[in-house]
N, C-alpha and C positions, 0 to 999 in steps of 0.2 A: 819786726818792726814794734817798738812798744812806746806808745804814746800815752801822755798824761794830760788832765785837765780839770780844772776845779769849779765847782758850781755852787750856791748857795739855794736853799729852798726858796720858793716862790709863796708869798701869800694870796691870801683868794682877793684883796682889794689890789693888786698889782695886774694892771690889765697888758694884753701883751702888744697892743700899739705904743701906748706910752713907753713899756721895754723897749720896744724896737728902737722908738727916737731918740733913745737915750743908748744907743750901742750895746744894745743887751739883746737877748735871744729866748725865749720860753723853751724849756724841756722839761722830758721828764723822763723817770727812772722806773723800771719794773725789775718784778723779779727779786726784789731786795729783802723783801719778808713778805711771802706766800703770795696771795694775789693782789696785795696791796702796790701803791704806786705813789710817787711822790712827784709833785710840780717843782721844777728847777729852774733858776735862772742861769744863763752862762753867757761870758764876753762875746760878743758876734763874731770878732775878727778870731777870737780863739778857736771858736768853733767853728769858723770856715776853713781853718788851718787842718782841726780834725779831720773834717769831712772831706778835705781834699787828698787827703794821707790815706784814710782808712778805706775799709772797703766796708759795704754795709753785709752785716751779718758773717764776719769774717775774723776783721781785727779787732783783736782786743786792747781797750784802754782802759789806761790805772784813773779812776773817777775819785774825788774827794770833794764830798760835801761837809766840810768843818762844822757848819753850824747843827748838823743834826743828833751826834757826828757820825759820820759812816765815809769808810774808803775800801775801795774793793775793784775788782777787775768787771768788766762790762762789756756788751758788746754793742755796736752801732747798729741800730734794730731799725730804723727808720729816719728818711729824710724826707722833709717836706719842702716845697720849693714854691714862691708865688708863682701862679699860672701864666703871669706874663712878662714879670720884671726878671725871671729866672734867678731869683736871690732866695736865699733859704731863709725860713721863718719860723722852723720847729724841726728838733731833732729828737730823737726817742732812744734810750739807753735800756740793755736788760741784762740784770746782773747774773754772774754764774756763778758767786761765791758759796749758792746754797743750793747748788744745783747738782745734780750725778751725771746729767749728760745733757747736752745741748746738741741744737741742730743750726748747723752754720752752712754755708756755701763756699766751696771753694774750687780756682780754676785748675783745668785738667791739661795737664800738658802730654802731649803724641811724641812717643820716642820711636826712632828708628825711620827706615824708610821702608813701605811695605814690599813684598816680593811682588804684588799685582801689578805693582808702580814701575818700579825697577828691571823686572823681567816680562810683565806681559803687558805694558804699556796703558794702565788702566790710570785713574787719578784716586787719590784718596778724598773721601767725601767726610769733613767733618760735621757730626750733626750736634754734638756737645760740648760747649767750651767750659762749664760752670757745672759741678755737681754737688747737689745738696746732701748732706752727711750726718748722721749721729754721731757724737763720739763723748770724750770726757772732756772737761772744762781745759784742763792742762794740756790736752794732747790733739789740738787742733794741727792738722797739717798744713803746712806751707799751700801746697797744690798735691795732687794727685795723679802720679805721673803712668801714662798707659802705652805698653808696648806695642805698637802695631805692624811691627815689622814681618811677620808671619803671614800677614793679610794675604788672601790671592783675591784674583778678581772675581765678584760676586760674594764673596764672604762678607758677612756682616760681625760686627762687634757690640755685644748688647754691656749692660751695667753688670750682670749676674758675672759676666766674662773676666770683669775687672780685679786684681789683686790689689786690696785696699791694706793699709797700715794696721797694726793688731790695734785692736779693739774699735776700728772705724765701721761703720757699715751705710749702707747708702739709704736715702730717706725715699727716693723716687723709685718706680717700680723697675723692677730688675730686669724685666723684658724689653726695655727701651734700648733703640738701637744708639750709640755714641759716634759709630764711623762704620763705613764701610769702604769697597775699595769698586770705584765703578768701571765697567766694563768700555775697552774703545772700541769707534765703529770706524768705517772708512767711508768715506765721502769722496765726489768725484769733484777734483781741482782743476786748475787752468791745465789744459792741452793734455788733459784725458789721468793726469796723475793723481793718487790718493794721498789723503792724510787722514791720520788717528786721532779722532777726539773724542772726548767721554761721551757717556750715553746716560743721564740720569734716571733713566727708567729702568734699567738693567740691575739694578744694585740687587 
């Protein structure tokens, strides 16, 4: 997904409340020049569209600030919303142009049916749906695929077990469990029949 948006620099005299009344939104860009940041103004409707289509710390956005001038790719870093109106009132961008490596969050896609589910009657217990990773700005994967087909009942899959794309490393603790297969247990049903159900505590 490729998104583009145009901003302009915001002067100290422009107050956020006044901007919002005019259909504009304050924003900030980090990382474009070392530790410096620059205050921006963006069209509120365009900002809302970008936020709906992008994912925080994942989607690259083509950001254009003609009056600086500056143009480059940036990550949507933070979205602040009004506490009770549920309206966006400030967003932050992080430039990746000068970065050798960036930390992003990508979705985890589980592939296959675990052996412990198909053959042993267990249940797949997914603990991690998103993974924080470090990689080059131009090598951000859309998803991290995890093959769970070999998992048996009682087995765990940790971050250290994942096969990540070349140049990608996990930012989280590698001993963190991402998925396991829960064992079934039998309980008495009507008329003395038994049924298998998952036991969360037996992972």
